[in-house]
C-alpha positions as a Python dict, from the first residue, in 0.01 Angstrom:
ca = {
    (1, 'M'): (0, 0, 0),
    (2, 'E'): (43, 12, -376),
    (3, 'P'): (356, -91, -568),
    (4, 'H'): (644, 154, -613),
    (5, 'V'): (916, 146, -874),
    (6, 'R'): (1265, 190, -725),
    (7, 'D'): (1624, 183, -833),
    (8, 'G'): (1778, -164, -828),
    (9, 'G'): (2125, -30, -748),
    (10, 'P'): (2337, -132, -451),
    (11, 'G'): (2310, 65, -130),
    (12, 'E'): (1958, 189, -205),
    (13, 'R'): (1754, 227, 112),
    (14, 'H'): (1419, 48, 88),
    (15, 'K'): (1130, 247, 228),
    (16, 'E'): (756, 215, 192),
    (17, 'E'): (556, 494, 28),
    (18, 'E'): (179, 536, 16),
    (19, 'E'): (178, 591, -362),
    (20, 'P'): (387, 412, -625),
    (21, 'Q'): (705, 582, -737),
    (22, 'A'): (974, 544, -1002),
    (23, 'T'): (1342, 593, -922),
    (24, 'G'): (1625, 621, -1174),
    (25, 'D'): (1921, 383, -1179),
    (26, 'E'): (2260, 463, -1032),
    (27, 'G'): (2428, 544, -1364),
    (28, 'G'): (2206, 820, -1507),
    (29, 'D'): (2097, 1174, -1434),
    (30, 'Q'): (1795, 1033, -1247),
    (31, 'A'): (2007, 835, -998),
    (32, 'G'): (1809, 827, -676),
    (33, 'A'): (1538, 1060, -808),
    (34, 'A'): (1186, 942, -723),
    (35, 'V'): (869, 1019, -917),
    (36, 'M'): (527, 942, -771),
    (37, 'L'): (306, 734, -998),
    (38, 'E'): (-27, 886, -904),
    (39, 'H'): (-98, 949, -1274),
    (40, 'D'): (26, 819, -1608),
    (41, 'L'): (401, 861, -1662),
    (42, 'T'): (610, 870, -1979),
    (43, 'I'): (971, 744, -1966),
    (44, 'G'): (1245, 809, -2220),
    (45, 'R'): (1565, 990, -2314),
    (46, 'D'): (1406, 1304, -2467),
    (47, 'A'): (1284, 1558, -2210),
    (48, 'R'): (1041, 1701, -2468),
    (49, 'R'): (864, 1364, -2495),
    (50, 'A'): (911, 1203, -2152),
    (51, 'A'): (831, 1323, -1801),
    (52, 'F'): (1086, 1081, -1645),
    (53, 'V'): (1412, 1121, -1837),
    (54, 'L'): (1686, 858, -1839),
    (55, 'A'): (2022, 980, -1974),
    (56, 'D'): (2091, 643, -2134),
    (57, 'P'): (2180, 620, -2505),
    (58, 'A'): (2011, 277, -2523),
    (59, 'V'): (1677, 431, -2416),
    (60, 'S'): (1451, 568, -2693),
    (61, 'G'): (1332, 931, -2690),
    (62, 'L'): (993, 803, -2575),
    (63, 'H'): (1065, 449, -2457),
    (64, 'A'): (768, 344, -2243),
    (65, 'R'): (482, 470, -2034),
    (66, 'I'): (316, 366, -1713),
    (67, 'E'): (-63, 383, -1721),
    (68, 'R'): (-263, 407, -1400),
    (69, 'N'): (-631, 381, -1511),
    (70, 'G'): (-733, 363, -1144),
    (71, 'G'): (-566, 27, -1078),
    (72, 'L'): (-222, -128, -1061),
    (73, 'P'): (46, 38, -1275),
    (74, 'V'): (68, -103, -1629),
    (75, 'L'): (399, -72, -1816),
    (76, 'V'): (355, -21, -2192),
    (77, 'D'): (640, -19, -2446),
    (78, 'A'): (607, 286, -2673),
    (79, 'G'): (762, 121, -2980),
    (80, 'S'): (1115, 150, -2842),
    (81, 'T'): (1413, 39, -3048),
    (82, 'N'): (1576, -179, -2779),
    (83, 'G'): (1259, -309, -2614),
    (84, 'T'): (1115, -303, -2266),
    (85, 'Y'): (1181, -595, -2031),
    (86, 'V'): (1022, -714, -1709),
    (87, 'N'): (1217, -983, -1523),
    (88, 'D'): (1435, -1038, -1834),
    (89, 'E'): (1131, -1104, -2057),
    (90, 'R'): (1059, -865, -2343),
    (91, 'V'): (710, -719, -2306),
    (92, 'T'): (481, -480, -2490),
    (93, 'R'): (236, -444, -2199),
    (94, 'R'): (255, -579, -1844),
    (95, 'V'): (91, -512, -1507),
    (96, 'L'): (369, -424, -1261),
    (97, 'R'): (384, -619, -937),
    (98, 'P'): (615, -593, -634),
    (99, 'G'): (951, -753, -707),
    (100, 'D'): (938, -694, -1085),
    (101, 'R'): (1263, -572, -1239),
    (102, 'V'): (1205, -335, -1532),
    (103, 'T'): (1486, -284, -1783),
    (104, 'L'): (1484, 2, -2033),
    (105, 'G'): (1805, 16, -2236),
    (106, 'D'): (2086, -17, -1981),
    (107, 'S'): (1872, 130, -1699),
    (108, 'Q'): (1692, -82, -1443),
    (109, 'L'): (1401, -4, -1211),
    (110, 'V'): (1253, -225, -939),
    (111, 'V'): (889, -237, -832),
    (112, 'T'): (846, -237, -454),
    (113, 'G'): (548, -227, -219),
    (114, 'D'): (283, -475, -115),
    (115, 'G'): (21, -413, -387),
}
């Protein structure tokens, strides 16, 4: 199975999916919402610029994107104001692996799956 991106919030049920997915954190409009990562995905605060919208004032209009290019998901910062972090390290580009914690503004996502 490929990695998934899931909410890091308490009480979240962990389940395996065949394709990667992104799930919003507990505090925003996307709380518990899952998005399959079969294709590239844009993430941000502005629904006109991002397919996965986080209602978080610390997230840029277009904050980051996940590229698929036929392999593992790659997280790319889109020139965000507050930065994109994986496991508390600021990144501009990073391959996502199971267990990675992605922070965008005050929102957090967790990568799950067995790669």
